[in-house]
C-alpha positions in Angstrom: 20.5 -12.0 59.6 19.7 -8.7 61.3 16.8 -6.5 60.5 19.1 -3.8 59.1 20.7 -6.3 56.7 17.4 -7.5 55.5 16.2 -3.9 54.8 19.5 -3.1 53.1 19.2 -6.1 50.8 15.6 -5.5 49.9 14.5 -3.6 46.7 12.8 -0.3 47.2 9.8 -1.6 45.4 9.4 -4.4 47.9 10.1 -2.5 51.1 9.0 1.1 50.5 5.5 1.4 51.7 4.1 3.9 49.2 6.1 2.6 46.2 5.1 -1.0 47.0 1.5 0.0 47.1 1.7 1.9 43.8 3.5 -0.9 42.0 1.1 -3.5 43.3 -1.8 -1.3 42.2 -0.3 -0.9 38.8 0.1 -4.6 38.3 -3.5 -5.2 39.5 -4.8 -2.6 37.1 -2.8 -4.3 34.3 -4.2 -7.7 35.2 -7.7 -6.2 35.2 -7.1 -4.8 31.7 -5.9 -8.1 30.5 -8.9 -9.9 32.0 -11.3 -7.4 30.3 -9.5 -7.8 27.0 -9.7 -11.6 27.2 -13.4 -11.7 28.2 -14.2 -9.0 25.7 -17.8 -9.0 24.4 -18.9 -11.4 27.1 -18.7 -8.6 29.6 -20.3 -5.9 27.5 -23.9 -5.2 28.6 -24.9 -4.2 25.0 -23.8 -4.8 21.4 -21.1 -2.2 20.9 -22.2 -1.6 17.3 -25.9 -1.5 17.9 -27.4 2.0 17.8 -30.5 3.3 19.5 -32.2 6.2 17.8 -34.3 6.8 20.8 -31.4 7.5 23.2 -28.6 9.4 21.4 -26.2 11.3 23.6 -27.8 10.0 26.8 -26.1 11.0 30.0 -24.7 8.2 32.3 -27.5 6.4 34.1 -28.3 3.0 35.5 -29.2 1.8 32.0 -26.1 3.1 30.5 -23.3 3.5 33.1 -21.1 5.5 30.7 -23.9 7.1 28.7 -24.4 6.7 24.9 -22.8 8.3 21.9 -24.2 10.4 19.1 -26.0 7.5 17.5 -27.1 5.8 20.7 -24.4 3.2 21.1 -23.5 2.2 24.7 -20.2 3.8 25.6 -19.3 1.3 28.3 -19.8 -1.6 25.9 -17.6 0.0 23.3 -14.9 0.7 26.0 -14.9 -2.9 27.1 -14.7 -4.3 23.6 -12.0 -1.7 22.6 -9.7 -2.9 25.4 -8.9 -6.2 23.5 -8.1 -4.3 20.3 -5.9 -1.7 21.9 -4.0 -4.2 24.0 -3.6 -6.5 21.1 -2.0 -3.8 19.0 0.3 -2.7 21.8 1.4 -6.2 22.8 1.9 -7.3 19.2 3.9 -4.2 18.3 6.1 -4.4 21.4 6.8 -8.2 20.9 7.8 -7.7 17.2 10.1 -4.7 18.0 11.5 -6.6 21.0 12.2 -9.8 19.1 14.0 -8.0 16.2 15.6 -5.2 18.2 17.0 -7.4 20.9 18.7 -9.8 18.5 20.0 -7.1 16.2 21.3 -5.0 19.1 22.9 -7.9 20.8 24.6 -9.0 17.7 26.1 -5.7 16.8 27.0 -5.1 20.4 28.9 -8.4 20.5 30.5 -8.3 17.1 31.3 -4.6 16.9 33.2 -3.3 13.9 31.6 -1.8 10.8 28.3 -3.5 11.3 28.0 -1.8 14.7 28.9 1.6 13.3 26.5 1.4 10.3 23.5 0.1 12.2 24.1 2.5 15.1 24.2 5.5 12.8 21.1 4.3 11.1 19.3 4.0 14.5 20.5 7.5 15.4 19.1 8.9 12.2 15.8 7.2 12.8 15.6 8.5 16.4 16.3 12.0 15.1 13.1 11.9 13.1 9.9 12.6 15.0 8.7 9.0 15.6 5.0 9.7 15.7 5.3 11.6 12.4 7.1 8.6 11.0 4.3 6.3 12.2 1.8 8.6 10.5 3.8 8.5 7.2 4.1 4.7 7.4 0.3 4.3 7.9 -0.4 6.7 5.1 1.8 4.7 2.8 0.7 1.2 3.9 -3.0 1.8 4.5 -5.3 2.1 7.4 -5.8 -1.3 9.1 -4.8 -3.0 12.3 -1.9 -4.9 10.9 -0.2 -1.8 9.5 -0.8 0.0 12.8 1.1 -2.8 14.5 3.9 -2.7 11.9 4.3 1.1 12.2 4.3 1.0 16.0 6.9 -1.8 16.0 9.2 0.0 13.6 9.3 3.2 15.6 10.0 1.2 18.8 12.9 -0.7 17.2 15.6 2.0 18.0 15.0 1.7 21.7 15.6 -2.0 21.8 18.5 -2.0 19.4 20.3 0.7 21.4 19.5 -0.9 24.7 20.5 -4.4 23.8 23.7 -3.1 22.1 24.8 -1.2 25.2 24.1 -4.1 27.6 25.9 -6.7 25.5 28.8 -4.4 24.6 29.4 -3.9 28.4 29.5 -7.7 28.9 31.3 -9.1 25.9 34.8 -8.9 27.5 33.8 -10.6 30.8 35.4 -13.9 31.8 32.4 -16.1 31.4 32.0 -14.8 27.8 35.6 -15.7 27.1 35.1 -19.1 28.6 32.0 -19.8 26.4 34.1 -18.7 23.4 37.0 -21.0 24.3 34.6 -23.9 24.7 33.9 -23.7 21.0 30.5 -21.9 21.0 29.8 -19.9 17.9 29.2 -16.2 18.1 25.5 -16.7 17.4 25.2 -19.3 20.1 27.0 -17.1 22.6 24.7 -14.2 21.9 21.4 -16.1 22.0 22.2 -18.6 24.8 24.5 -16.6 27.0 24.2 -12.8 26.4 20.5 -12.3 25.8 19.4 -14.1 29.0 21.5 -11.8 31.0 20.0 -8.6 29.5 16.5 -10.0 29.5 15.4 -8.6 32.9 16.4 -5.1 31.9 14.7 -5.5 28.5 11.5 -6.6 30.3 11.5 -3.2 32.0 11.8 -1.5 28.6 8.9 -3.6 27.3 6.6 -2.6 30.1 7.4 1.0 29.6 6.9 0.7 25.8 3.5 -1.0 26.2 2.0 2.2 27.6 3.6 4.3 24.8 2.4 1.8 22.1 -1.2 2.1 23.4 -1.0 5.9 23.3 0.6 5.8 19.8 -2.2 3.5 18.4 -4.9 5.7 20.0 -3.2 8.8 18.6 -3.2 7.4 15.1 -6.8 6.5 15.3 -7.7 9.9 16.7 -6.2 11.5 13.6 -8.0 9.0 11.3 -4.8 7.1 10.4 -5.3 4.0 12.5 -8.3 1.8 13.1 -11.4 3.0 11.3 -15.0 3.5 12.5 -17.3 1.9 13.5 -14.7 -0.4 15.2 -14.6 0.3 18.9 -11.2 1.8 19.8 -10.3 4.3 22.5 -8.7 6.9 20.1 -11.7 6.8 17.8 -14.0 7.3 20.7 -12.1 10.3 21.9 -12.1 11.8 18.4 -15.8 11.3 18.0 -16.6 12.6 21.4 -14.5 15.7 21.0 -17.1 17.2 18.6 -19.7 17.2 21.4 -17.5 18.3 24.4 -18.5 22.0 24.0 -22.1 21.1 24.4 -21.5 19.4 27.8 -21.4 15.8 26.6 -18.3 15.2 28.8 -18.7 11.4 29.1 -17.9 10.9 25.4 -14.3 12.0 26.0 -13.9 11.4 29.7 -14.6 7.7 29.7 -12.3 6.6 26.8 -9.7 9.2 28.0 -9.7 7.7 31.5 -9.3 4.2 30.1 -6.3 5.4 28.1 -4.8 7.2 31.0 -5.3 4.2 33.3 -3.7 1.8 30.8 -0.7 4.1 30.1 -0.1 4.9 33.7 -0.3 1.4 35.0 2.2 0.1 32.5 4.6 3.0 33.2 4.3 2.4 37.0 4.7 -1.3 36.5 7.9 -0.7 34.5 9.2 1.6 37.2 8.5 -1.1 39.8 10.2 -3.8 37.7 13.3 -1.5 37.3 13.5 -1.1 41.1 13.2 -4.8 41.6 15.7 -5.9 39.0 18.3 -3.2 39.0 21.0 -4.0 41.6 22.0 -0.4 41.8 18.6 0.5 43.3 18.7 -2.2 45.9 19.8 -0.1 48.8 
């Protein structure tokens, strides 16, 4: 095979120097976040809930690399411990919305008819509503706790997966291999679960990666507004909200450190999703 043929058949994410570096970096940052989330308190140099009345609002130093907050808690320790909670909320919400949305979308895309029309109109109506406002309303109605933040984030993510799975399955339901599976006596449910969903799974994985960053931002936004995780639990959104009161007095680290953690998490998952899309989408392999 010639060098030109190899280059022509290689995804951009695998052969483009800059894009390959960016995508690899995004995956490495994502793996680092997962490792920090798993290790959790074992990596924290201090107890994230222990306050030190002798060192409130201390600037970053060798003793406290990210400084301390208004009651003397170590910011770096709180950042590290908060990683597990934020990733748990995001991953749980995305998995719930994916599991429900993929199955519902695939079923209505395969069956069509009135069920497709009714659910599609309901999804359109849901997407017409500001989704973050809807999450705020759900949290206000259900109560402020981690489980309800996960449910609210999963609900507002559902339309994306339903529409995506419906479109992918609807485009494939008339293909020859689907007809062959139907003629072999497979039920509609079996065809959808065993034949249709595996074919749309790669594209759905891209959507999941993109949604992870948005779910982290959504959970942090709810906590920032006081509608998500409640203090003194370490969480990135809470830390930004608490630090915002002191930013005018020059205590920049209280907002900068959790803000950078949020930005890194959202950016790495978005870039990873873009890289996966380049790798898995045949239309981009040129």
